[in-house]
N, C-alpha and C positions, 0 to 999 in steps of 0.2 A: 504494500500500500504506500502510495506517495505521501510524503509529509506535507502537512498544511503550511501554506506560506505564513511567515511570522506575523503579519498584520492581523491574521484571523484569530490568532491565539488569545490576545487580550479580550477580544470581543466574546469569544466562546467562554472564557473564564468569567466574564461579567454576566453572561446569560446563565451560566451554571450557578453562580452565586445568587442570582435573582431567583432562580428556581428553588434553590435550597431555602432561601428566605421565605418564599411563598409557602412552601411545604411546612416550614417551621411555624409560621403564623397559623396555618390551618390546624396543625397539631395542638398549638396552644389554645386556639378557640375550642377545639374538641375537648381538650382536657378541662378547660374552664367550665364547659357545659356539663361535663360529667362530675366535676368536683365543685359545683357552685357553692361558694362559701355562705350564701344566704340561707340560713335555716328558718323555716317557716313554722309558726305555731298556730294551730287552729283550736280554739277553745270550744268544746262541746257543751251543750246546755243540759246534759243529763248523763247518767252512767251510759256506757256504750250499749246501744241496742239498734234495732233495725231502722229506727228513725235516722240513724247516721250511716245507713247502708252505702250511699253514694260516696261518702268521704272515705270510708274504709275500703270500698272497692277500688277507688283511685289509688289508695296506698298499696293494697294487696297486689293489684294487677300492674303496678309500676307506672301508672299514668302521671303521677306527680314526678317520679324520677325521670320519665321521658321529657318532662318540661324543665329538667335541670334543677329540681327542687328536693330539699331534704325536709319533709313535712313531719311534724309531731302533732298527733291528735291528743289534746289534753282532756282527760276525762272530766265530766262535770258532776254535779250533785244537785239536790233540791235547792232551788233559789240561787243557782250559780250566777255570780255577777259577770256574765259574759260581756254585755254591752259596755259597762264601765271599763272593763279591762281593755276592750278594743279601742274605745274612745281615748283612753290614757296611753295607748301604745304598749301596754304590757304584753299583749299578744297581737299578732298581725291580723288575724281573722277570727271570726267566731260564728256560732250557729245560734239563731234566734227565731222567734215568731214575728210575723209581720206587724202585729199590733204593738208588740214591745218596741220595735224599731221606731214607729211613729211617736210613741210616748217618750222614748229616749231623746229623739230629736227635739221634741217640744221642750225638754228640760235642758237643752243645750249640748247634748252629746252628738258630735259630728260623725255619726255612723251611717253607712250606706249599704243597701242590699245589692248583691251582685247576681245571685243564683237562687231561684226558688226550688228547693229540693222537693217539696210536696205542694202540689197545686191545690189540693183540697185538705182542709184541716182534719187531722186525725182525732181531734178532741171529742170525747164522748162522755156520757153519763151511763154507767152500767148499773142495772138493777137485777135482782134475783128473778129468774123466769117465773118461779112459783108465785111471785107477788102479783102477777097479772098486769103490771104497769106497762102500758105501751105509749103513754103520753106523760111528759114531765109535769103536766098540770095535775096529774093524779097523785103526785107526791104531797102527802098531807101530814103524815106522822113518820116516826122513825128518825133515822139520822142520814144526812147527806155529807159525805166526807169530801170537802171541796175547799180549795184555797180562795178566800174572798179577795185576795189582792189582784188576781189576774183578770184581764178585761173580759174574758168569756164568762166569768162568774158574775160580773156586773151586768152583762147582757142577760144572763139567765134570770137573775133576781129581779131585774126590771121587767122582763118579759112575762114572768109567771107570778110575781108577787106572792110567794109562798106564805102560808100561815105560820105563826110562831110555834105551832105544834110540830113543825118540821125542824129538827135541830140540825143546824149547819155547823159542822166541826172541822177543824183544820185537817187538811189532807196530809197523811204521814209519809206517803210514798210507798206504802205497803198495801197488799190486798188482805192482810190478816184481819183487820177489824170488819171488813166486809164479809169475809168467810164466816166469822163468828156470830154475825147478826143477820137473820133472815129478813129483817126490816131495813137493813142498811142499803144505801146506794152510794156510789162514789164516782169521782172524776177519773178519767183515764185516757189513754190513747188506744184506739180500736185495735191496734196490732200489738199491744203490750198487756196491760192489766187484765182485760177480759180473757185473753188466751192463757195467762198465768193462773187466773182463778179457775178456769175450766180444767187446766192440767191438775189442779188439786181437788177436783171432784165437783165443783160448783156448776150450776147451769145458769147462764146469765143472758140478759138481753141488753143490747147496746143501742143507745139513741145518740146519733151524731149531732153535735152542736151545729156543724156546717149546714145540715139539712133544716135547721131551725132558723137560719138566717145570719149566723156569725161565722164567717169563713175566711180568716186571714191565711196568707201563705205560711207554711211551716218548714222547719229545717232549712232556714234561709242562710246562705253564706253572706256574711257582712264583713266589711272592713272600715277603716277610718278615711275621712276626707284627706287627711295629711298623707297617708300611704298612697292613695289614689293619685295625688298630685305629684308626689316625689318618685314613686315607683309604679307607674301605670302598667309597665310590661310585666311586673311581678303579679299584680292583680289579675291581669289577663291570663297569665299562665296557670295560676291557681284556679281561676274560674273555669277555664277550658278543661283542665284535668278533672275538676269536680263534676262537670256535666258528663264527661265520658264515664266517670265513676257511676253516676246514676244510671246511665244507659246500660252499663255492664251489669249492675246489680239487678236491674229489671230483667235482663236476659238470663242470668244465672247467679243466684245469690249464694251458692253453696260454699265456695272458697272464702268469700267475705264473711259469711256467718261463722265460719270456723275461727276467724280472727276475732270477731266480736265476742264469741264465747270464751276465747282465751283471755280476754280482758274483763269479762263479766261472767264468771262461772255460775252465777245464780240462774242464768238462762240456759235451758236445755236445748239440744239440737232440734227437738220437736217444736218447742215454743218458737225458736228462731225461724224455722221453716214455715210454720203457720203465720208468723208475723210478717214474713216477707210476702207471702201470698196476699194477706190482708192489706199490705202497704201498696202493692202494685197499682190498683186503680186510683189511689190517691196521688201517686207520683206522676202518673201519665194518664189522666182521664182521656176519653175519646176526643180526638181533635187537638190535643196539646202535646208539646214536646217537653221532655225533662229539662228543668231549669228555667223555663220561660216565665216572663212576668208581663202583666197587662196594666198599663197606666190607669185604665178605668177602674180596675179593682183596687188599686192603691187609693184612688180618690174616694171611691165608695166606702172603703174602710175608714179613711180619715173622717168622712162625714158621719159615719156611724159612731165613731168615738166621740165626736162632738155632741151628737144626740144623747149619748149615754152620760155626758158630763165629765168624761175623762180627758177631753181636750177642750180648750177654749176656742171660740171661733177665730180662725186665722192664726192659731198658735203654731201651726206647722204647714208648710207647703208640701203636700205629698210627693210632688214631682222631684223634690230634692232628696227623697228618701231612698231612691233606687237609681241604678244606672243600667241602661239597656245596651250600651255600646261597648261594654267590656268584653262580653262573650261574642265572638264573631259568628255569624250564621254559618252553619255547616253546608258544604257544597253537595 
């Protein structure tokens, strides 16, 4: 082979050096993507359960990781202060109910909804089947285990104006009081407490609060205005992976339920499987997509909270409580 003329050698060396530089840059970008130093914390609003199926599915199936994220799902508890933590920046994201988000904004908390995990509220009142109660207006005596602090409770008490002979007692987070008293009724999520009670031998009937007219989005992914402003790409990546998680959980919840059970051993595989089945029509009712939000529903909810006396007129602009442009439409 003939030797290249001397003038070509410096040029080839420069081209070679440029190629090496480009390759090195690509490797650095790939490594940075795989080893994203930004750790993301998402605060759950309750102990791990099927309500959080989309979040755990995104974790178990690697959707957060594919977005270059190291996500920690922080277990919640009764009355977990999710929104104050998000507003203060102690956690990056959280899970909350739509009505809670509007009330928090009215109090000055700059929190914003990104993804609606559940389109229909799972909130229910469960009664013993043997009681014969099919309408909550029939609750006259006995005990109703229900938190009076929550907006759905204000709605029910205003709607039914129950007599004083019905004793409303604080909700403990357990089905034990309900199981011990055939005259008891209690709040719950349709895919949780009723299934747990039935697993322990009770026969129950559930009345969905959404069917009575109070239907906020549930299991909503929220973040702060400051994070949205400073790191919009992070919010977009978390939201996109979370939507994929909900889609996967609705296709096949088995692997995700195994992870939920590992973190909450009080839930049996059977309870989780039945819970996932009960959740599916709430997460994606006919004609809706997982994660979607409708501005008209946010406005209607805000108006309803004003009617209930929980919000003052004009106390919050519902259009500021959510963002529809963070999750890009799927092709």
